[in-house]
Backbone bond lengths (Angstrom), bond angles and torsions (degrees), N, CA, C in turn:
res aa  C-N    CA-C-N  psi(-1)  N-CA   C-N-CA  omega(-1)  CA-C   N-CA-C  phi
1 M - - - 1.432 - - 1.573 105.20 -
2 E 1.318 113.64 136.00 1.504 120.63 -179.48 1.601 105.92 -72.87
3 E 1.256 113.33 139.43 1.410 127.14 -177.76 1.622 110.26 -58.82
4 Y 1.323 117.49 -35.94 1.400 115.87 -175.93 1.503 116.87 -75.74
5 L 1.388 117.72 -3.47 1.418 120.47 170.59 1.529 113.02 -117.30
6 R 1.318 116.93 15.84 1.449 118.02 -177.05 1.526 109.38 -96.05
7 Q 1.356 115.10 142.60 1.512 126.22 -179.20 1.569 102.39 -69.93
8 R 1.367 111.11 141.89 1.513 115.63 165.53 1.588 107.53 -76.12
9 P 1.258 114.58 147.89 1.498 117.28 179.30 1.520 108.65 -62.81
10 S 1.333 112.26 149.24 1.405 118.96 -176.75 1.555 109.07 -155.42
11 N 1.268 116.87 146.60 1.486 120.42 175.73 1.571 109.03 -100.32
12 S 1.262 116.40 0.48 1.520 125.66 177.98 1.438 110.31 -77.92
13 L 1.383 115.60 148.71 1.380 121.54 170.55 1.521 107.90 -74.97
14 K 1.414 113.28 138.14 1.469 119.30 177.01 1.524 108.15 -117.42
15 I 1.376 110.63 129.36 1.483 120.44 179.29 1.510 108.75 -120.32
16 V 1.285 118.84 130.42 1.400 124.18 173.96 1.591 117.76 -110.07
17 L 1.344 112.12 131.51 1.443 117.61 174.09 1.610 106.05 -91.47
18 F 1.307 116.95 124.47 1.457 119.13 -164.99 1.535 110.78 -139.39
19 G 1.254 116.66 129.79 1.367 118.91 179.31 1.563 116.31 159.52
20 P 1.293 121.20 -174.96 1.481 122.46 179.78 1.520 111.32 -68.59
21 E 1.369 114.01 172.53 1.461 120.93 177.49 1.565 108.30 -65.28
22 S 1.330 109.14 155.39 1.434 120.14 175.49 1.613 116.76 53.40
23 T 1.323 110.64 43.63 1.506 117.11 176.16 1.511 111.83 -119.56
24 G 1.356 119.42 20.50 1.399 118.10 173.84 1.433 119.65 91.40
25 K 1.330 119.56 0.84 1.467 123.46 -176.02 1.531 116.10 -55.89
26 T 1.331 113.31 -52.56 1.489 117.70 -179.35 1.557 110.16 -63.03
27 V 1.308 118.89 -46.57 1.439 119.65 178.96 1.508 112.50 -53.37
28 L 1.331 111.28 -49.13 1.505 117.77 178.59 1.532 112.56 -64.50
29 A 1.389 118.80 -43.21 1.440 118.28 177.46 1.523 108.04 -57.82
30 K 1.184 125.90 -39.90 1.567 125.98 178.69 1.434 108.78 -66.55
31 Q 1.391 121.39 -47.34 1.408 120.37 -178.82 1.483 111.26 -64.66
32 L 1.176 122.62 -36.36 1.528 124.05 -179.63 1.505 111.34 -71.42
33 A 1.322 113.79 -44.42 1.511 120.45 175.36 1.456 111.74 -57.75
34 T 1.394 118.99 -38.93 1.492 119.38 175.87 1.470 114.86 -71.49
35 H 1.395 115.38 -39.41 1.432 122.36 -178.54 1.444 112.84 -63.26
36 Y 1.382 116.13 -37.47 1.464 120.20 -174.05 1.575 106.66 -99.04
37 N 1.248 119.61 4.13 1.489 122.81 -178.55 1.525 113.09 51.67
38 T 1.337 109.10 53.87 1.540 119.43 -174.93 1.478 105.57 -131.25
39 V 1.378 114.80 -169.74 1.417 118.74 167.45 1.493 115.45 -116.42
40 F 1.356 116.09 168.33 1.438 114.89 176.82 1.583 107.18 -126.80
41 V 1.343 116.08 150.35 1.358 120.66 174.00 1.498 111.71 -83.88
42 P 1.333 119.58 124.35 1.423 121.08 -178.78 1.450 111.97 -78.53
43 E 1.253 114.27 161.33 1.517 123.96 177.05 1.547 114.25 -72.39
44 Y 1.316 113.55 97.65 1.472 119.10 -174.88 1.525 111.60 -60.44
45 S 1.321 120.37 -30.89 1.383 118.00 -176.11 1.550 112.52 -70.94
46 R 1.161 117.00 -24.50 1.548 118.26 174.02 1.492 109.07 -67.51
47 T 1.273 119.88 -48.78 1.522 120.91 -178.18 1.606 103.20 -63.82
48 Y 1.199 116.44 -46.37 1.531 116.90 -178.81 1.624 112.11 -56.57
49 A 1.351 111.89 -48.28 1.461 113.96 -178.22 1.567 113.98 -67.99
50 L 1.335 117.48 -34.24 1.482 119.80 174.52 1.472 108.16 -59.34
51 E 1.379 115.99 -46.19 1.449 116.49 -177.47 1.553 113.63 -57.26
52 K 1.399 111.48 -44.33 1.482 114.97 -179.04 1.505 110.75 -66.06
53 L 1.327 118.90 -35.93 1.536 121.22 177.32 1.456 110.55 -63.60
54 K 1.361 121.89 -38.75 1.473 123.74 178.66 1.537 108.84 -55.32
55 N 1.336 115.55 -38.10 1.447 122.10 179.95 1.534 116.21 -89.19
56 N 1.395 112.74 14.47 1.390 121.67 -178.79 1.618 117.20 55.50
57 E 1.424 111.21 38.55 1.387 118.18 -176.88 1.544 104.14 -118.51
58 M 1.339 114.04 153.05 1.464 121.74 -178.87 1.572 105.32 -104.41
59 L 1.286 117.68 154.15 1.463 121.67 174.88 1.549 108.47 -74.96
60 T 1.413 113.48 145.34 1.491 116.54 -176.60 1.571 103.35 -133.38
61 A 1.262 114.01 175.56 1.486 117.73 178.41 1.627 107.93 -63.88
62 A 1.268 118.89 -25.35 1.429 122.93 173.42 1.549 116.08 -56.64
63 D 1.345 111.19 -28.59 1.484 119.18 179.48 1.503 117.26 -80.23
64 V 1.289 119.12 -10.78 1.476 124.75 -176.77 1.481 112.15 -59.12
65 M 1.269 118.20 -49.88 1.522 121.56 -173.01 1.580 107.54 -74.38
66 P 1.220 124.97 -37.76 1.452 126.13 175.90 1.556 107.50 -62.65
67 I 1.315 117.93 -40.37 1.449 120.14 175.99 1.579 111.04 -64.88
68 A 1.295 114.14 -48.03 1.451 116.27 178.72 1.474 113.72 -57.01
69 K 1.408 114.75 -45.21 1.472 116.22 176.99 1.519 113.76 -62.98
70 G 1.265 117.58 -39.20 1.418 120.91 176.95 1.584 114.88 -64.27
71 Q 1.340 116.27 -37.81 1.378 120.78 175.96 1.528 114.24 -67.12
72 I 1.304 119.47 -45.03 1.442 121.38 178.63 1.517 112.00 -73.59
73 F 1.283 119.46 -25.63 1.439 123.96 170.64 1.481 112.55 -62.42
74 L 1.325 116.29 -45.92 1.409 121.37 179.51 1.588 110.89 -61.33
75 E 1.326 108.38 -50.49 1.483 114.69 178.54 1.563 112.40 -55.11
76 N 1.241 114.00 -49.25 1.472 119.05 -176.97 1.574 110.00 -57.53
77 E 1.349 115.72 -44.70 1.436 121.19 -173.92 1.586 104.94 -67.44
78 L 1.313 118.31 -46.23 1.459 120.64 -178.20 1.603 111.38 -68.27
79 T 1.336 119.80 -29.08 1.348 123.94 176.52 1.478 112.93 -57.50
80 Q 1.333 117.38 -32.44 1.481 125.02 178.56 1.558 112.08 -70.82
81 V 1.231 123.12 -15.83 1.456 125.13 -167.44 1.581 105.81 -113.99
82 V 1.218 123.26 -0.06 1.539 121.42 178.18 1.478 108.58 -112.27
83 E 1.244 115.39 153.71 1.470 119.94 177.70 1.523 113.72 -106.64
84 K 1.401 121.35 -36.59 1.454 120.13 -174.36 1.581 109.80 -122.46
85 L 1.246 119.02 -32.17 1.536 118.36 -168.67 1.470 112.13 -148.18
86 L 1.269 114.70 134.92 1.528 121.37 174.73 1.505 107.12 -128.32
87 I 1.361 113.52 128.89 1.444 121.50 178.93 1.570 106.08 -103.55
88 C 1.355 111.66 126.35 1.518 117.68 -177.40 1.515 108.77 -109.93
89 D 1.317 116.16 119.79 1.447 120.78 179.52 1.602 109.08 -87.44
90 T 1.365 112.53 47.56 1.387 120.76 175.69 1.509 103.85 137.53
91 N 1.406 115.78 169.16 1.415 122.43 171.60 1.519 113.15 -160.24
92 L 1.384 117.87 -172.30 1.456 119.34 -171.22 1.576 108.93 -66.14
93 L 1.308 120.24 -27.41 1.389 122.80 -178.77 1.557 109.56 -66.08
94 E 1.344 111.95 -42.00 1.506 117.21 177.50 1.442 108.42 -65.37
95 T 1.355 120.65 -42.50 1.483 119.55 177.84 1.461 110.32 -57.42
96 K 1.335 117.72 -42.94 1.519 122.45 -176.20 1.586 106.16 -58.84
97 V 1.465 114.91 -52.99 1.398 114.38 -175.77 1.498 116.97 -61.14
98 Y 1.418 115.76 -39.88 1.405 122.17 171.27 1.504 115.56 -53.05
99 A 1.336 112.37 -48.06 1.464 117.41 -179.66 1.521 114.28 -62.56
100 E 1.336 116.56 -35.72 1.405 119.77 -177.01 1.532 109.55 -75.88
101 L 1.357 117.88 -27.33 1.486 122.38 -177.88 1.570 103.96 -79.92
102 Y 1.292 120.11 -46.76 1.508 121.62 -177.30 1.450 112.58 -75.97
103 Y 1.286 121.83 -36.02 1.513 120.71 -173.63 1.486 110.15 -118.11
104 K 1.438 115.92 77.42 1.494 116.51 -174.51 1.496 111.02 -44.55
105 G 1.379 107.56 136.55 1.479 115.62 -177.19 1.501 118.23 80.38
106 F 1.328 118.56 1.49 1.399 122.76 173.59 1.486 115.18 -64.37
107 Y 1.243 119.17 125.28 1.457 124.57 172.60 1.461 107.94 -144.42
108 N 1.334 117.33 139.27 1.331 122.65 173.69 1.573 111.41 -137.77
109 E 1.250 120.00 114.42 1.487 121.80 -168.13 1.530 108.31 -66.35
110 V 1.217 125.28 -41.39 1.520 127.10 179.32 1.544 107.94 -62.82
111 L 1.344 119.31 -48.66 1.488 119.20 179.58 1.438 111.34 -62.78
112 T 1.308 117.93 -42.35 1.497 121.80 -178.88 1.590 109.58 -62.83
113 A 1.352 116.66 -51.05 1.465 117.97 177.91 1.504 117.31 -59.65
114 S 1.315 112.83 -36.05 1.537 118.61 176.81 1.533 111.98 -71.58
115 A 1.355 117.07 -44.73 1.402 123.83 176.57 1.551 113.68 -56.48
116 I 1.380 113.58 -36.70 1.442 118.15 -179.66 1.576 110.68 -76.32
117 K 1.384 114.55 -48.14 1.470 123.14 -173.09 1.507 111.83 -69.97
118 N 1.337 123.18 -41.43 1.465 123.79 -175.31 1.499 106.58 -60.29
119 H 1.335 114.53 142.04 1.490 122.87 -168.74 1.625 110.14 -107.64
120 Y 1.339 109.64 136.30 1.536 116.84 170.44 1.499 102.17 -136.01
121 N 1.321 113.19 151.77 1.456 121.12 -179.19 1.483 109.47 -76.06
122 L 1.371 118.81 -36.76 1.427 117.52 -175.80 1.490 107.02 -161.95
123 Y 1.389 114.93 144.70 1.456 121.39 177.88 1.573 103.88 -110.62
124 F 1.274 111.88 141.71 1.566 115.83 171.18 1.507 103.90 -108.74
125 L 1.285 121.00 113.81 1.505 127.56 -178.73 1.512 104.12 -89.18
126 T 1.248 116.18 116.16 1.486 119.73 -174.78 1.566 108.32 -94.62
127 Y 1.364 111.12 128.95 1.441 115.73 -171.65 1.562 109.70 -87.27
128 I 1.343 114.62 166.52 1.478 119.16 -173.63 1.536 114.08 -88.80
129 D 1.271 117.98 24.68 1.428 118.13 178.64 1.631 114.88 -89.23
130 M 1.347 115.68 6.39 1.399 121.15 167.67 1.607 110.51 -84.32
131 P 1.206 119.54 145.88 1.411 120.89 176.66 1.556 114.44 -60.22
132 W 1.286 117.68 137.18 1.458 123.49 -172.65 1.601 100.39 -78.32
133 V 1.322 120.24 127.77 1.378 124.47 175.18 1.500 112.63 -116.85
134 A 1.313 114.88 121.28 1.522 120.19 -176.93 1.577 111.49 -70.11
135 D 1.374 116.27 143.66 1.362 121.83 165.40 1.470 108.14 -150.77
136 D 1.314 117.70 -169.15 1.507 123.50 -174.50 1.528 113.22 -62.60
137 V 1.318 113.69 -27.89 1.553 119.63 -168.12 1.605 107.44 -102.32
138 R 1.271 117.49 -40.85 1.429 121.22 -175.09 1.439 111.38 -70.39
139 D 1.370 115.43 135.40 1.527 116.88 -176.18 1.559 113.77 -152.29
140 K 1.361 117.94 17.27 1.467 118.63 177.58 1.529 110.26 -125.04
141 P 1.192 121.39 67.29 1.496 123.76 -176.99 1.532 107.00 -74.62
142 N 1.438 120.40 -29.16 1.436 119.79 -175.86 1.465 112.66 -95.68
143 E 1.321 117.23 6.87 1.538 119.09 -176.97 1.459 110.66 -123.51
144 R 1.293 117.94 24.23 1.480 125.14 -176.38 1.530 112.16 -61.36
145 E 1.413 117.55 -43.67 1.395 117.87 -175.52 1.560 109.79 -73.52
146 T 1.314 120.26 -38.94 1.441 121.00 172.27 1.488 112.35 -56.53
147 M 1.354 115.80 -46.78 1.395 119.99 -174.66 1.616 108.22 -67.04
148 F 1.324 118.86 -42.60 1.398 123.83 175.70 1.529 109.20 -52.96
149 N 1.342 117.60 -53.05 1.428 124.73 -178.69 1.560 109.02 -55.21
150 A 1.156 121.47 -40.87 1.444 125.84 -175.74 1.487 111.48 -71.03
151 F 1.353 114.17 -34.69 1.561 119.15 177.03 1.477 105.99 -70.29
152 E 1.316 122.13 -48.26 1.421 126.34 -176.66 1.607 108.13 -62.23
153 K 1.238 116.15 -43.52 1.475 119.77 177.70 1.539 113.63 -55.08
154 A 1.311 110.99 -44.74 1.453 115.54 -177.66 1.625 109.74 -62.63
155 L 1.246 114.66 -44.70 1.528 117.42 -179.09 1.603 105.72 -63.86
156 I 1.289 118.25 -39.43 1.477 117.47 -177.71 1.595 108.50 -67.82
157 D 1.410 111.10 -48.72 1.514 115.22 -174.50 1.521 113.40 -60.27
158 Y 1.321 112.15 -35.63 1.530 117.23 176.89 1.494 119.43 -96.28
159 N 1.375 111.58 11.16 1.378 119.65 172.71 1.506 112.39 56.46
160 K 1.344 120.53 49.68 1.420 126.57 -173.30 1.463 106.24 -100.86
161 P 1.376 121.46 134.38 1.426 122.12 -178.83 1.521 112.85 -72.20
162 Y 1.304 115.54 122.20 1.521 117.86 179.50 1.473 118.80 -141.45
163 V 1.353 116.15 159.84 1.437 123.57 177.49 1.468 107.15 -124.07
164 L 1.322 120.49 133.00 1.383 122.90 173.47 1.421 112.64 -80.15
165 L 1.319 116.45 129.96 1.430 118.22 -178.97 1.682 107.50 -112.53
166 K 1.272 113.27 125.43 1.488 118.90 -177.34 1.549 105.29 -132.66
167 G 1.333 112.25 165.57 1.462 119.28 170.83 1.465 112.64 95.82
168 T 1.332 119.95 -156.10 1.486 131.15 -174.50 1.528 105.55 -72.51
169 Y 1.269 114.68 164.32 1.472 121.99 173.69 1.520 105.35 -56.91
170 K 1.267 124.55 -42.80 1.464 125.22 -175.57 1.514 107.76 -65.59
171 E 1.308 115.94 -49.45 1.489 119.50 -177.01 1.539 109.59 -56.61
172 R 1.338 114.98 -44.30 1.527 121.06 178.22 1.419 109.35 -59.64
173 F 1.296 116.64 -51.36 1.497 121.78 -175.69 1.474 109.94 -59.89
174 D 1.400 118.67 -48.99 1.435 119.04 -176.99 1.512 112.16 -62.17
175 L 1.311 115.85 -41.15 1.468 117.19 176.55 1.515 117.45 -62.08
176 A 1.394 113.15 -39.50 1.452 123.86 174.96 1.519 112.66 -58.21
177 V 1.376 113.51 -44.94 1.370 121.52 -174.55 1.565 107.24 -70.30
178 K 1.261 119.70 -39.82 1.499 123.16 171.41 1.488 113.97 -50.61
179 H 1.313 113.99 -52.80 1.413 118.69 -177.24 1.544 115.18 -69.18
180 I 1.361 114.95 -34.24 1.486 119.90 -179.84 1.469 104.95 -73.99
181 D 1.291 118.30 -39.77 1.567 115.10 177.86 1.460 110.10 -63.90
182 N 1.293 125.70 -37.91 1.438 127.22 175.94 1.568 108.34 -55.16
183 L 1.330 113.37 -49.82 1.456 118.00 -177.50 1.507 113.77 -58.32
184 I 1.269 110.82 -43.37 1.575 121.62 -179.27 1.515 107.08 -61.72
185 L 1.409 115.43 -44.09 1.482 116.63 -177.70 1.492 108.43 -66.69
186 K 1.333 123.88 -37.24 1.411 125.35 -177.08 1.495 109.77 -71.05
187 Q 1.296 118.53 -30.30 1.463 119.66 -178.62 1.482 114.86 -82.19
188 T 1.425 119.61 -13.39 1.424 120.94 174.89 1.425 118.11 -92.14
C-alpha cells in the first residue's frame, strides 16, 4: 500500500459516516463530535469540488486521487489531536465507491488496497429516507437507491462492520450513540 494513503497508527476508536449524498452524514458527524467532545474529519471532496466549481471546472476521474490524498491527510492530522474517538465524515472507501459510480470503469489499485486495509471500528451507513437537498455539489437526486446499494455492497464485499441508520436525525443520533457507547465500554 502506498504511504500517502495509509492511516497513521492510533489507539482511538474511528467511526465513519458512510453513504450517498444528502443522507445526513455531516449533520450527524457534527452532532456526534459535540456529544463526545471530540472532532470530526470533514469531507475533503466537498471542499475540493467547490474550489473547482469556483473556477468553472468540473470534477473528472483525474481528481479522484487528489481527493483521496486530501481525505486521508485530514484524517491523519486529526488523529493526532484526539484521545479516544474520531468521527470521519467519509473515508477512502467512500471515495472509491463514488469514483466507480461517477466514472464508469474507474479503478485504482492503490486506492482500492488502501480503502480495504485502513481500519475503522464501525461504519454508519446512512439510508436514503432523508429528504434530498440540492446544493452546488449534489447532483444525483434520482439515483439515490442505486448509490445506496453500491455503498452497502462495498461494506458487505469488504466485510466492514456497519450499522444501518434510518429515520429522523434524532433516531439516527440515538442509535449511533448507543453503538459508540458500546464500543467505548468494550475498549475500557
